[in-house]
VOTORKOL-132705 format. One line per field, with one value per residue (C-alpha): residue number from 1; x, y, z; chain. Coordinates in nm, 2 decimals. Layout:
N
seq: c(NUM	...)
c1: c(X	...)
c2: c(Y	...)
c3: c(Z	...)
mol: c(A	...)
end
This chain:
398
seq: c(1	2	3	4	5	6	7	8	9	10	11	12	13	14	15	16	17	18	19	20	21	22	23	24	25	26	27	28	29	30	31	32	33	34	35	36	37	38	39	40	41	42	43	44	45	46	47	48	49	50	51	52	53	54	55	56	57	58	59	60	61	62	63	64	65	66	67	68	69	70	71	72	73	74	75	76	77	78	79	80	81	82	83	84	85	86	87	88	89	90	91	92	93	94	95	96	97	98	99	100	101	102	103	104	105	106	107	108	109	110	111	112	113	114	115	116	117	118	119	120	121	122	123	124	125	126	127	128	129	130	131	132	133	134	135	136	137	138	139	140	141	142	143	144	145	146	147	148	149	150	151	152	153	154	155	156	157	158	159	160	161	162	163	164	165	166	167	168	169	170	171	172	173	174	175	176	177	178	179	180	181	182	183	184	185	186	187	188	189	190	191	192	193	194	195	196	197	198	199	200	201	202	203	204	205	206	207	208	209	210	211	212	213	214	215	216	217	218	219	220	221	222	223	224	225	226	227	228	229	230	231	232	233	234	235	236	237	238	239	240	241	242	243	244	245	246	247	248	249	250	251	252	253	254	255	256	257	258	259	260	261	262	263	264	265	266	267	268	269	270	271	272	273	274	275	276	277	278	279	280	281	282	283	284	285	286	287	288	289	290	291	292	293	294	295	296	297	298	299	300	301	302	303	304	305	306	307	308	309	310	311	312	313	314	315	316	317	318	319	320	321	322	323	324	325	326	327	328	329	330	331	332	333	334	335	336	337	338	339	340	341	342	343	344	345	346	347	348	349	350	351	352	353	354	355	356	357	358	359	360	361	362	363	364	365	366	367	368	369	370	371	372	373	374	375	376	377	378	379	380	381	382	383	384	385	386	387	388	389	390	391	392	393	394	395	396	397	398)
c1: c(-0.37	-0.66	-0.60	-0.76	-0.54	-0.23	-0.33	-0.37	-0.02	0.12	-0.03	0.13	0.47	0.40	0.42	0.20	-0.05	0.12	-0.06	-0.41	-0.66	-0.75	-1.09	-0.93	-0.68	-0.97	-1.14	-0.82	-0.79	-1.14	-1.11	-0.75	-0.63	-0.39	-0.19	0.09	0.31	0.54	0.91	0.95	0.58	0.53	0.35	0.33	0.45	0.60	0.33	0.07	-0.21	-0.41	-0.48	-0.35	-0.05	0.15	0.31	0.56	0.49	0.74	1.00	1.23	1.13	1.32	1.24	1.35	1.33	1.28	1.64	1.77	1.84	1.76	1.71	1.63	1.40	1.37	1.08	1.32	1.46	1.36	1.25	0.98	0.79	0.67	0.46	0.63	0.61	0.31	0.34	0.11	0.18	0.43	0.80	0.90	0.84	0.81	0.88	0.92	1.28	1.14	0.79	0.64	0.34	0.20	-0.11	-0.28	-0.47	-0.68	-0.52	-0.87	-0.91	-0.56	-0.64	-0.98	-0.85	-0.52	-0.47	-0.37	-0.03	0.04	-0.08	0.15	0.43	0.37	0.36	0.67	0.88	0.83	1.01	1.33	1.27	1.29	1.63	1.96	2.17	2.15	2.45	2.28	1.93	1.77	1.65	1.30	1.40	1.66	1.41	1.14	1.39	1.51	1.15	1.07	1.39	1.32	0.95	1.07	1.32	1.04	1.25	1.06	1.11	0.86	0.96	0.74	0.81	0.99	0.81	0.48	0.61	0.76	0.44	0.21	0.44	0.46	0.08	0.04	0.29	0.11	-0.24	-0.38	-0.73	-0.92	-0.83	-1.04	-0.85	-0.51	-0.64	-0.72	-0.36	-0.23	-0.43	-0.24	0.06	-0.04	0.28	0.22	-0.14	-0.03	0.22	-0.04	-0.28	-0.01	0.07	-0.29	-0.38	-0.08	-0.21	-0.57	-0.75	-0.69	-0.95	-1.05	-0.98	-0.90	-1.11	-1.00	-0.74	-0.94	-1.01	-0.64	-0.53	-0.78	-0.64	-0.28	-0.34	-0.21	0.13	0.22	0.08	0.30	0.60	0.53	0.50	0.83	1.01	0.86	0.99	1.34	1.41	1.18	1.13	1.34	1.36	1.60	1.83	1.78	1.51	1.36	1.29	1.18	0.91	0.83	0.77	0.57	0.35	0.28	0.18	-0.04	-0.21	-0.28	-0.44	-0.64	-0.78	-0.87	-1.06	-1.24	-1.33	-1.48	-1.67	-1.81	-1.92	-2.10	-2.26	-2.38	-2.48	-2.26	-2.06	-1.88	-1.72	-1.45	-1.35	-1.36	-1.13	-0.88	-0.88	-0.81	-0.53	-0.36	-0.44	-0.08	0.10	0.29	0.42	0.53	0.71	0.90	0.99	1.12	1.35	1.46	1.60	1.86	1.94	2.31	2.31	2.15	1.81	1.62	1.26	1.16	1.30	1.12	0.80	0.82	0.89	0.60	0.36	0.47	0.51	0.31	0.00	0.17	0.41	0.12	-0.05	0.27	0.30	-0.06	-0.06	0.27	0.17	-0.16	-0.37	-0.75	-0.82	-1.13	-0.96	-0.65	-0.86	-1.04	-0.71	-0.56	-0.87	-0.88	-0.54	-0.70	-0.88	-1.09	-1.19	-1.55	-1.71	-2.00	-2.28	-2.46	-2.45	-2.14	-1.90	-1.63	-1.38	-1.57	-1.56	-1.18	-1.13	-1.36	-1.16	-0.84	-0.98	-1.10	-0.76	-0.58	-0.78	-0.78	-0.40	-0.32	-0.12	0.02	0.21	-0.06	-0.29	-0.65	-0.83	-1.11	-1.37	-1.66	-1.45	-1.40	-1.67	-1.66	-1.75	-2.03	-2.18	-2.15	-2.27	-1.95	-1.81	-1.78	-1.52	-1.79	-1.96	-1.65	-1.52	-1.85)
c2: c(0.52	0.71	0.94	0.69	0.40	0.63	0.70	0.33	0.27	0.55	0.39	0.05	0.21	0.22	-0.05	-0.23	-0.08	-0.28	-0.59	-0.44	-0.54	-0.31	-0.23	-0.14	0.09	0.25	0.32	0.49	0.69	0.82	0.91	1.03	1.39	1.43	1.75	1.97	2.20	2.48	2.49	2.56	2.47	2.27	1.94	1.84	2.01	1.89	1.76	1.73	1.50	1.47	1.10	1.09	0.94	1.13	0.95	1.13	1.10	1.34	1.59	1.62	1.68	1.77	1.59	1.78	1.63	1.83	1.77	1.92	1.61	1.63	1.39	1.45	1.21	1.20	1.03	0.79	0.68	0.34	0.53	0.71	0.38	0.42	0.70	1.03	1.07	0.85	0.85	1.08	1.33	1.38	1.37	1.56	1.87	1.77	2.05	2.07	2.13	2.14	2.16	1.83	1.61	1.39	1.20	1.22	0.91	0.86	0.62	0.48	0.40	0.23	0.02	-0.07	-0.19	-0.34	-0.68	-0.63	-0.79	-0.57	-0.26	-0.34	-0.39	-0.05	0.12	-0.06	-0.03	0.34	0.37	0.26	0.49	0.80	0.73	0.78	0.57	0.42	0.61	0.94	0.83	0.94	0.70	0.66	0.58	0.32	0.17	0.12	0.00	-0.27	-0.38	-0.40	-0.59	-0.85	-0.88	-0.97	-1.22	-1.37	-1.31	-1.02	-1.04	-0.86	-0.86	-0.92	-0.73	-0.98	-0.94	-1.00	-1.28	-1.46	-1.45	-1.54	-1.83	-1.97	-1.98	-2.14	-2.41	-2.48	-2.47	-2.81	-2.68	-2.60	-2.38	-2.11	-2.11	-2.11	-1.84	-1.61	-1.62	-1.57	-1.25	-1.09	-1.07	-0.89	-1.01	-1.37	-1.33	-1.20	-1.48	-1.74	-1.59	-1.60	-1.97	-2.07	-1.89	-2.05	-2.39	-2.31	-2.43	-2.21	-1.92	-1.97	-1.74	-1.78	-1.50	-1.51	-1.64	-1.92	-2.07	-2.02	-2.20	-2.48	-2.49	-2.55	-2.74	-2.69	-2.85	-2.62	-2.32	-2.40	-2.44	-2.10	-1.94	-2.09	-1.98	-1.63	-1.60	-1.73	-1.60	-1.31	-1.12	-0.84	-0.63	-0.36	-0.17	0.16	0.36	0.49	0.14	0.01	0.28	0.23	-0.15	-0.09	0.18	-0.01	-0.32	-0.13	0.05	-0.28	-0.44	-0.13	-0.06	-0.43	-0.43	-0.11	-0.21	-0.54	-0.36	-0.10	-0.37	-0.55	-0.25	-0.11	-0.45	-0.37	-0.62	-0.92	-0.83	-1.08	-0.94	-0.59	-0.71	-0.86	-0.56	-0.34	-0.57	-0.55	-0.19	-0.07	-0.36	-0.11	0.08	-0.25	-0.35	-0.02	-0.04	-0.40	-0.28	0.02	-0.23	-0.35	-0.02	0.06	0.40	0.58	0.73	1.00	0.98	1.24	1.04	0.72	0.91	1.08	0.75	0.57	0.86	0.88	0.52	0.30	0.28	0.17	-0.05	-0.23	-0.26	-0.42	-0.67	-0.77	-0.81	-1.01	-1.23	-1.30	-1.20	-1.23	-0.95	-0.81	-0.80	-0.64	-0.37	-0.29	-0.25	-0.02	0.19	0.23	0.40	0.71	0.94	1.10	0.78	0.79	0.50	0.72	0.54	0.67	0.32	0.26	-0.01	-0.22	0.04	0.31	0.10	0.06	0.43	0.52	0.28	0.44	0.78	0.66	0.51	0.82	1.04	0.82	0.76	1.12	0.98	1.25	1.02	1.04	1.33	1.30	1.60	1.76	1.49	1.64	1.62	1.24	1.08	0.75	0.92	1.11	0.78	0.63	0.95	0.96	1.29	1.46	1.39	1.30	1.06	0.88	0.82	0.70)
c3: c(-4.00	-3.82	-3.53	-3.29	-3.42	-3.38	-3.02	-2.95	-3.08	-2.87	-2.56	-2.65	-2.58	-2.21	-1.95	-1.87	-2.12	-2.40	-2.28	-2.28	-2.54	-2.82	-2.67	-2.33	-2.50	-2.69	-2.36	-2.23	-2.56	-2.51	-2.14	-2.12	-2.17	-2.46	-2.38	-2.51	-2.30	-2.39	-2.28	-1.90	-1.83	-1.51	-1.58	-1.21	-0.90	-0.57	-0.34	-0.61	-0.49	-0.81	-0.88	-1.24	-1.41	-1.68	-1.98	-2.19	-2.57	-2.71	-2.58	-2.28	-1.91	-1.60	-1.27	-0.96	-0.61	-0.30	-0.20	-0.52	-0.71	-1.08	-1.37	-1.74	-1.92	-2.29	-2.46	-2.63	-2.29	-2.14	-1.83	-2.04	-2.07	-1.71	-1.57	-1.45	-1.07	-1.01	-0.63	-0.43	-0.30	-0.58	-0.48	-0.79	-0.99	-1.36	-1.60	-1.98	-2.11	-2.46	-2.60	-2.50	-2.57	-2.30	-2.19	-1.86	-1.74	-1.43	-1.19	-1.12	-1.48	-1.50	-1.20	-1.34	-1.68	-1.56	-1.39	-1.02	-1.07	-1.38	-1.20	-0.91	-1.15	-1.31	-0.96	-0.83	-1.14	-1.13	-0.80	-0.98	-1.27	-1.05	-0.91	-1.09	-0.86	-0.51	-0.40	-0.45	-0.36	-0.04	0.24	0.11	-0.25	-0.14	0.09	-0.17	-0.43	-0.18	-0.11	-0.48	-0.56	-0.28	-0.40	-0.75	-0.61	-0.39	-0.07	0.09	0.47	0.69	1.05	1.36	1.68	1.90	2.23	2.06	1.84	2.14	2.34	2.05	1.93	2.28	2.31	1.97	2.06	2.38	2.23	2.11	2.04	1.72	1.43	1.59	1.92	1.73	1.50	1.78	1.89	1.54	1.51	1.79	1.55	1.22	1.05	1.13	1.02	0.68	0.63	0.73	0.47	0.21	0.28	0.29	-0.03	-0.21	-0.12	-0.19	-0.51	-0.82	-0.84	-0.48	-0.18	0.19	0.35	0.72	0.96	1.10	0.76	0.68	0.99	0.90	0.55	0.63	0.96	1.32	1.25	0.97	1.16	1.45	1.22	1.06	1.40	1.51	1.20	1.22	1.58	1.53	1.17	1.11	1.44	1.59	1.90	1.79	2.02	1.84	2.02	1.69	1.56	1.90	1.90	1.54	1.58	1.90	1.76	1.44	1.63	1.88	1.60	1.42	1.72	1.82	1.48	1.44	1.77	1.71	1.35	1.48	1.75	1.51	1.26	1.54	1.70	1.37	1.22	0.92	0.71	0.85	1.19	1.13	0.79	0.94	1.21	0.97	0.74	1.05	1.16	0.82	0.73	0.79	0.62	0.41	0.71	0.88	0.57	0.56	0.93	0.87	0.60	0.80	1.06	0.81	0.65	0.63	0.79	1.08	1.01	1.18	1.32	1.06	0.77	0.88	0.93	0.59	0.43	0.58	0.50	0.14	0.05	0.29	0.07	-0.25	-0.06	0.10	-0.24	-0.38	-0.10	-0.10	-0.48	-0.50	-0.21	-0.38	-0.08	-0.15	-0.39	-0.22	0.12	-0.03	-0.20	0.12	0.30	0.03	0.02	0.40	0.40	0.24	0.50	0.23	0.04	-0.08	-0.26	-0.37	-0.19	0.12	0.27	0.49	0.37	0.53	0.42	0.60	0.92	0.90	0.83	1.13	1.34	1.24	1.33	1.66	1.75	1.62	1.85	2.16	2.14	2.04	1.75	1.53	1.29	1.01	1.12	1.00	0.84	1.04	1.12	0.93	0.61	0.63	0.41	0.61	0.94	0.77	0.65	0.99	1.17	1.37	1.25	1.58	1.86	2.11	1.88	1.76	2.11	2.26)
mol: c(A	A	A	A	A	A	A	A	A	A	A	A	A	A	A	A	A	A	A	A	A	A	A	A	A	A	A	A	A	A	A	A	A	A	A	A	A	A	A	A	A	A	A	A	A	A	A	A	A	A	A	A	A	A	A	A	A	A	A	A	A	A	A	A	A	A	A	A	A	A	A	A	A	A	A	A	A	A	A	A	A	A	A	A	A	A	A	A	A	A	A	A	A	A	A	A	A	A	A	A	A	A	A	A	A	A	A	A	A	A	A	A	A	A	A	A	A	A	A	A	A	A	A	A	A	A	A	A	A	A	A	A	A	A	A	A	A	A	A	A	A	A	A	A	A	A	A	A	A	A	A	A	A	A	A	A	A	A	A	A	A	A	A	A	A	A	A	A	A	A	A	A	A	A	A	A	A	A	A	A	A	A	A	A	A	A	A	A	A	A	A	A	A	A	A	A	A	A	A	A	A	A	A	A	A	A	A	A	A	A	A	A	A	A	A	A	A	A	A	A	A	A	A	A	A	A	A	A	A	A	A	A	A	A	A	A	A	A	A	A	A	A	A	A	A	A	A	A	A	A	A	A	A	A	A	A	A	A	A	A	A	A	A	A	A	A	A	A	A	A	A	A	A	A	A	A	A	A	A	A	A	A	A	A	A	A	A	A	A	A	A	A	A	A	A	A	A	A	A	A	A	A	A	A	A	A	A	A	A	A	A	A	A	A	A	A	A	A	A	A	A	A	A	A	A	A	A	A	A	A	A	A	A	A	A	A	A	A	A	A	A	A	A	A	A	A	A	A	A	A	A	A	A	A	A	A	A	A	A	A	A	A	A	A	A	A	A	A	A	A	A	A	A	A	A	A	A	A	A	A	A	A	A	A	A	A	A	A	A	A	A	A	A	A	A	A	A	A)
end
């Protein structure tokens, strides 16, 4: 067996690489870094932001969390079939207990070559790999494990904020107009909008896509839209007594609405992209955060504001990606939403894109609302703002 064929066989050990074609595996073999490390070498440190995944080929590694929890993974363990600490920033220091061999693969390459559902599976299954038991796991780990488990069982529940859900549902029930008039009310509740897209996409023809809320409303019809709004209000909306969750729901909803409005306005003023698509991407940009807040509501123990903030900062992007993938949301829209969560995202072209518009809208809302929950880097460092010539405080707030 040649060295190349041996490398291909090594990759087939890992999920979901085992399902890739021989040609795709060859591409990974050519572009990946095949590395060796001595005992006590650090393969990845806490807080590492490099967008690569590490796969253990041979040897034993120690995974150490910030809170002191430790886990040993051997290359013969089932856990070794998934990447080591794929989340960014890394929540673990990964060090070699023995001399080890491992392969380092770009996440961009993995996402390019892997089907969206399989990529989501690799991301989400990794959450469970990192934890030894729920009893000893921290708040963030348990939260993501619960979300992943419910996704797999097709019973994920994302909650609307009750004051908004009540007002929106009441208006939808009383509106007897067109899909457009109903759709405008739906878009005041980001969670209801997401559920409507999911339902419409499920009923749509195979291979097709439902690109916006108005077409989704038209697709399923006024009667089913009203029923969905009613069920969302009475079964899947909350107005929690705990101040931390009241504020979390309120801030997440306000941010969704504000970013949607600013994104639409920017797209209109700059004659860029489809303003409606920019508005929808802005509305759903924080779907991962809203999902985490929803699961924090039913969590069994009291949580601190710091724990909730750290969890959303660390896991909201990948949680959003999982939800959008499992719910079969229009792939192009889902990709725009996921990309827009990264302040420093750069698509390489000098021409601004829809993602740039949403990132700019996020920055504008962050500054105007003095929101410190996910601080942006200095404005001149954000590629999206440079492309839109909005990289100074005065320009972005005009």
